[in-house]
C-alpha positions in Angstrom: 113.6 47.2 125.5 115.4 48.0 128.5 117.9 50.3 128.1 119.5 51.0 131.6 122.1 54.2 131.7 120.6 55.8 128.6 118.8 59.3 128.9 115.3 59.3 127.1 113.3 61.9 125.7 109.5 62.1 124.8 106.6 64.0 124.1 104.0 63.4 127.3 100.9 65.3 126.1 98.4 64.7 123.2 99.1 67.1 120.8 96.2 68.4 118.9 96.8 71.2 116.1 95.0 74.4 117.4 93.7 72.8 120.5 96.4 71.7 123.0 97.2 74.9 125.1 100.3 73.1 126.9 102.7 70.6 125.5 105.3 68.6 127.7 108.4 67.3 126.6 109.9 64.8 129.3 113.7 63.9 130.1 114.7 61.1 132.4 118.0 59.6 133.0 121.5 60.9 134.6 122.0 63.5 131.7 118.8 64.7 131.9 119.9 67.9 134.2 122.9 68.5 131.8 121.0 68.7 128.5 118.0 71.0 130.4 121.3 73.5 131.2 122.1 73.5 127.6 118.8 74.5 126.0 116.9 76.3 129.0 117.6 79.8 130.0 116.1 81.0 133.1 116.8 84.9 133.4 117.3 86.7 136.6 118.5 85.0 139.7 116.3 81.7 139.5 117.9 78.9 141.5 118.0 75.3 139.6 116.4 73.5 142.6 114.6 70.3 142.2 110.8 70.4 142.1 110.7 73.8 141.6 109.1 75.5 138.6 111.6 77.9 136.3 110.4 80.1 134.0 112.4 81.1 130.8 113.4 80.6 127.3 114.4 77.0 125.2 116.9 77.7 122.4 119.3 75.7 120.1 122.7 76.1 121.7 124.1 76.1 117.9 122.2 79.0 116.6 121.1 80.6 119.8 117.4 80.9 118.2 114.5 80.7 120.5 112.0 78.0 120.0 109.6 78.8 123.0 109.1 80.7 125.6 108.3 78.2 128.6 108.1 76.6 132.1 110.7 73.9 133.8 110.2 71.1 136.2 113.4 69.9 137.5 112.7 66.3 139.6 116.2 65.4 140.6 117.1 61.4 141.5 115.4 59.8 143.5 112.4 62.1 144.0 110.7 61.5 140.4 108.4 59.5 138.4 111.0 57.0 137.4 113.5 58.0 140.2 116.1 59.0 137.9 116.9 62.4 137.2 113.9 64.3 135.7 113.0 67.0 133.6 109.9 68.0 131.9 109.5 71.3 129.7 106.0 72.7 129.8 106.1 74.8 126.1 102.9 76.1 124.2 100.8 73.4 122.9 100.7 72.4 119.2 102.9 70.1 116.9 105.6 72.1 115.8 106.8 73.5 119.2 106.9 70.4 121.0 108.8 68.5 118.3 111.2 71.4 118.0 112.0 70.9 121.6 112.2 67.1 121.4 114.4 67.3 118.7 116.9 69.7 120.7 116.6 66.8 123.4 117.8 64.5 121.1 120.3 66.4 119.4 122.4 67.1 122.8 122.5 63.4 123.7 119.3 61.9 124.5 117.5 58.8 122.8 113.9 58.6 121.9 111.7 57.0 124.1 110.2 53.7 123.4 106.4 53.3 124.3 106.0 52.9 128.1 109.7 53.5 128.7 109.3 56.0 131.4 106.8 53.8 133.2 109.0 50.7 132.9 111.9 52.8 134.6 109.8 53.1 137.2 109.2 49.8 137.6 112.9 48.7 137.3 113.8 51.4 139.7 111.8 49.9 142.4 109.1 52.8 142.7 106.0 50.8 141.6 105.5 47.0 141.3 103.7 45.5 137.7 100.1 45.9 138.8 100.6 49.5 139.7 102.3 50.0 136.4 99.4 48.3 134.4 97.0 50.7 136.9 98.8 53.5 135.3 97.8 52.6 131.8 94.2 51.7 132.7 93.9 55.2 134.3 94.7 57.0 131.2 92.1 54.7 129.3 89.9 54.9 131.9 86.3 55.2 130.0 84.5 56.1 133.2 84.7 57.8 136.5 84.4 54.3 138.2 87.3 52.6 136.1 89.2 55.8 136.7 88.6 55.5 140.6 89.5 51.4 140.3 92.6 52.5 138.5 93.5 54.7 141.0 93.1 52.0 143.4 95.6 49.6 141.7 98.2 52.3 141.2 98.0 53.0 145.3 98.9 49.0 145.8 95.2 47.6 146.2 95.4 45.2 144.1 99.1 44.4 144.7 98.6 44.2 148.4 96.7 41.2 148.7 98.9 39.5 146.1 102.2 40.1 148.1 100.5 39.0 151.3 99.1 35.4 149.2 102.9 35.2 148.2 104.0 35.9 151.7 101.5 33.6 153.4 102.6 31.0 150.9 106.7 31.3 151.3 105.9 31.0 155.4 104.1 27.6 154.9 106.4 26.4 152.6 109.3 27.4 155.1 107.2 25.3 157.8 107.0 22.4 155.5 110.6 22.1 154.5 111.6 22.5 158.3 109.8 19.5 158.9 111.7 17.7 156.2 115.0 18.6 156.8 114.9 18.3 160.7 112.1 15.5 161.0 113.5 14.1 164.3 113.8 17.8 166.1 110.3 19.1 165.1 106.7 18.1 166.0 105.0 16.8 162.8 102.8 19.1 161.2 99.1 18.6 160.8 97.7 17.7 157.2 94.7 19.0 158.2 96.2 22.6 159.3 98.1 22.6 156.2 94.6 21.8 154.2 93.1 24.3 156.1 95.4 26.6 155.2 95.5 26.1 151.2 91.6 26.1 151.4 92.3 29.8 152.6 94.5 30.4 150.0 91.9 29.1 147.3 89.4 31.5 148.8 91.5 34.7 148.2 92.3 33.6 145.2 89.0 33.3 144.3 87.9 36.6 145.6 90.6 38.0 143.3 89.2 36.1 140.3 85.7 37.3 141.0 86.8 40.9 140.0 87.6 39.7 136.3 84.3 40.2 135.1 84.2 44.0 136.5 87.4 44.6 135.3 86.6 43.4 131.4 83.6 45.4 131.6 84.9 48.6 132.9 87.8 48.3 130.1 85.9 47.3 127.2 82.5 48.5 127.9 79.2 46.6 127.4 78.6 46.2 123.8 74.9 47.3 122.7 73.6 46.5 118.9 70.5 48.0 117.6 69.1 45.4 115.3 66.2 45.7 113.1 64.9 46.3 109.5 64.8 49.2 107.7 63.0 52.7 109.1 62.3 51.2 112.6 63.8 54.3 114.0 67.5 52.7 114.8 69.2 55.9 114.1 66.6 57.9 115.5 67.1 55.8 118.6 71.1 56.5 118.8 71.0 59.8 118.1 68.3 60.0 121.0 70.4 58.1 123.3 73.6 59.7 122.8 72.2 63.2 122.4 73.9 64.0 119.1 73.1 63.9 115.3 75.8 61.1 114.2 73.5 58.8 112.5 71.7 60.2 109.5 67.8 59.6 109.9 65.7 59.7 106.4 62.8 58.1 105.4 64.7 56.2 102.8 65.5 52.6 103.7 69.0 51.5 103.7 70.2 55.1 104.7 72.7 53.5 107.3 75.1 51.2 105.4 77.9 51.0 107.8 78.2 50.3 111.7 78.3 53.8 113.9 79.4 53.8 117.1 78.6 56.1 120.3 80.1 55.6 123.4 77.8 56.3 126.3 78.0 56.1 130.4 75.1 54.7 132.2 76.0 54.8 136.1 79.6 54.4 136.1 79.4 51.7 133.1 80.8 52.6 130.0 78.1 51.0 127.0 79.4 51.0 123.5 76.1 51.5 121.3 76.2 49.9 117.4 73.5 51.4 115.2 73.2 48.9 112.3 72.4 48.8 108.5 68.7 47.7 108.5 68.2 44.0 108.0 66.5 43.3 104.7 67.1 41.7 101.4 68.3 44.2 98.5 70.3 44.2 95.3 72.9 46.9 96.2 75.9 45.7 96.9 77.1 48.0 99.2 73.8 47.9 101.1 74.5 43.7 101.4 77.9 44.5 102.9 76.1 46.4 105.6 73.4 43.8 106.4 76.7 41.2 106.4 78.4 43.5 109.0 75.3 43.9 111.3 75.1 40.0 111.9 78.6 40.3 112.8 77.9 43.1 115.1 75.1 41.1 116.7 76.6 37.7 117.0 79.7 39.9 119.0 77.6 42.3 121.1 76.9 41.7 124.7 73.5 42.5 124.6 70.7 43.1 121.4 68.1 45.8 121.2 65.7 44.4 118.6 63.9 47.3 117.3 60.4 47.5 115.5 58.2 50.0 114.4 54.8 50.5 116.6 53.1 51.4 113.3 53.8 47.9 111.7 54.3 45.7 114.5 55.5 42.0 114.7 55.8 41.0 110.8 57.3 38.1 108.8 60.5 40.1 108.6 61.0 40.5 112.6 60.2 36.7 112.2 63.5 36.3 110.3 65.5 38.4 112.2 64.6 37.1 115.3 65.0 33.8 114.4 68.7 34.4 113.5 69.3 36.3 116.8 67.0 34.6 119.3 70.1 32.6 121.1 71.5 36.1 122.3 70.6 38.2 125.1 67.9 40.4 123.8 65.6 43.4 124.6 62.7 44.2 122.5 62.1 48.0 121.5 58.9 49.0 120.1 59.9 52.4 118.7 57.2 55.2 117.6 54.6 54.5 120.1 53.9 58.4 119.8 52.1 57.6 116.2 50.4 54.2 116.8 49.6 51.7 119.7 51.7 48.7 119.1 49.8 45.0 118.3 52.1 42.9 120.6 50.1 39.8 120.3 52.5 38.1 118.0 55.7 39.0 120.0 57.4 35.2 120.9 56.6 34.4 124.6 60.4 34.0 124.9 61.0 37.9 124.6 60.7 38.6 128.5 61.8 42.6 128.0 59.8 44.7 125.9 60.2 48.6 126.0 58.0 51.1 124.5 59.7 54.4 123.3 59.5 57.1 121.0 62.8 58.1 120.0 61.9 61.2 118.0 60.5 62.6 121.4 63.2 61.2 123.4 60.9 59.1 125.4 61.6 55.9 127.2 65.4 56.2 127.0 65.7 56.2 130.6 63.7 52.5 130.3 66.4 51.1 127.9 69.2 52.4 130.6 67.5 50.8 133.5 66.9 47.5 131.6 70.7 47.7 130.6 71.7 48.1 134.3 69.3 45.3 135.3 71.3 43.1 132.4 74.4 43.9 133.9 73.3 43.0 137.4 71.5 39.7 136.4 74.8 38.5 134.8 77.1 39.6 137.6 79.3 41.7 135.6 79.6 44.2 138.4 81.0 43.2 141.7 79.9 44.9 144.4 81.7 46.6 147.1 84.7 46.2 144.7 88.2 47.9 145.4 90.3 46.9 142.3 90.1 44.4 139.3 92.3 42.2 137.3 92.9 42.3 133.8 93.5 39.6 131.5 97.1 38.7 132.2 96.5 38.4 135.7 93.3 36.5 135.0 95.6 33.7 133.5 98.2 33.7 136.1 95.6 33.4 138.9 93.8 30.6 137.3 97.4 28.9 137.0 97.8 29.4 141.0 94.5 28.1 141.8 95.2 24.9 140.0 98.6 24.5 142.0 96.7 24.9 145.0 94.2 22.4 144.0 96.7 20.0 142.9 98.3 20.4 146.8 94.4 19.6 147.9 94.5 16.7 145.8 98.1 15.5 147.5 97.1 15.9 150.6 93.9 13.9 150.1 95.9 11.1 148.3 98.3 11.3 151.6 101.2 11.4 149.9 104.6 12.6 151.2 105.3 16.5 152.2 107.6 16.7 149.1 105.0 16.8 146.8 103.4 19.5 148.5 106.4 21.5 148.2 106.8 21.4 144.4 103.4 22.7 143.9 104.0 25.2 146.4 107.2 26.7 144.9 104.8 26.8 141.9 102.5 29.1 143.1 105.0 31.4 144.7 106.9 31.6 141.4 103.5 32.3 139.2 102.3 34.8 141.9 105.4 36.7 141.4 104.6 37.0 137.6 101.7 39.3 138.4 103.7 41.8 140.6 106.6 41.7 138.7 109.1 39.7 141.4 109.5 37.0 138.9 108.9 38.4 135.3 110.8 37.9 131.9 112.1 40.8 129.8 110.1 39.7 127.0 106.9 39.9 129.0 107.8 43.5 130.1 108.2 44.7 126.5 104.8 42.9 125.7 103.2 44.9 128.7 105.0 48.0 128.1 104.7 48.4 124.4 100.7 48.9 124.9 101.8 52.1 126.6 102.1 55.6 124.9 105.7 57.1 124.1 105.7 59.7 126.8 104.4 57.5 129.2 
């Protein structure tokens, strides 16, 4: 994936027909300036200066056909995103224009950028480290203001700084230990107790980093909430009322919902994916049977179940059968249609602790559901308090390996083994920490990480 020396080009904005007002085509590399001069004409006495906006026309050097009236931004190395010469053409939005401009760039010598190649070059050229690169991807895909804020903190180095400091402290300790091994007769011995204290300090710092993983996963993926129940209890009405849309079809006919309908919501900065599922019942309808199977699968994969019943009907044999299949899962009981009847809740299992009465059709009680979900998140400690950054799955796996290395050092000290054994695990921890920031990383890993980016980023 690493293609140094070439000039790359890519569309840097999402292109939606008739919806995008501006489209950006980006160039990066030694020939970016030269290519731009070939296809862009700036009328009048405008100067081609770095970090200035030029107005003009993009046209084909072959037939002089004007493609677009546009703006050009020139960013000469090293004052650019990639620390290479970068040119951006700000064109009129739409598919045809930006594709024509991109094609002109390719015809004049650029090559099509691969996913994440602009950010990869920023990393390889030392402008950002690997945690900052991953934070850029998370900022682009942020599902809530809090997720955006934490991603921005990662770009600013709030995640990489403590990791780099920990690695530096490990290097200093390694240096002290190795100097005692090499010059044992000339230096005072290093206290095993002091080493142990410093390793425990390292472990505490790793634990603090690891404690952010649940929050990171929640902000990236969102809490998955499945609305479960038999037909006609108002599951689709609940989804519509909650999301303030008419995404789900609502009728009096049982079995209307045949597939999973998703709605993405934000509750107090927490992204929540709400799944409206097919009503669970015995049926001879083959399509409805598939829908019921998907409901059971959605329930098993959800973080939280909203078991919904009808206040007019109450807790019946049907509810008992559904409950017995999902009673091991985190659950809140939703009693819908309280505007039509006073529910009899005497038969509800005592194991169900949370019961919320609502009227989906009247939009009543939705706030109580959201409050219960926030309480669930807090009880599960899914959101760390006063958090500045979070780690992702890759970083989590690496930090677990670092933790194991430190724990091996503790065992080595407790077993009173020679200092040489400590240096082995300490070197391992230093190398592993380098994988997080990219100080020690393979090309294959870089390809894997940056392949998840879009092409223009």
